[in-house]
N, C-alpha and C positions, 0 to 999 in steps of 0.2 A: 612791847606789842604782844598782843595775843595771837594763836594761831588764825583766828578768824579774820583779824586785821591784816595778818600776812596773806591769807588766801585772797582777800578783796583786792589788795595792792597787787598781787601777782596776776590776778584776772584782769586787772585794768591796765597795768603797764607793759605786760609781756606782748599783747597785740599791737599795742602802740608802737613799741620798739621794733617789732618785726615789720609792721607796716613802713616805718621811717627807712629801715635799712634795705628792704626788698621791695618795697612798693613802686618805686621809680623804675627799677630794672624789669619788673613784671608787667608794667605799663607799656613800656618800649618793646619788650618781647610780643605783647599780645597786639600792639599796632602793627609790628613787622609781620606777624601771623596773617592777621586780617588782610594787609596789603598783598601779601604772596597768595593768599587764596582767591583773591578778586583778579588777580593778574592771571592765575591759571584759568579762571573762568572765562577771560576776556580772549585767550589763546585757542580754546577748544570750543567753538560754536556747535551746537547740537545740529 
């Protein structure tokens, strides 16, 4: 394989691997953060 092929596969495979490893956890964290923010808004009416 040439260096250009390795660069192509690195750019393609690394983001896919990172999204597989951390994607679910990040989605769960983001969902919890949004829910916590909406609960704070309900508790403190203007």
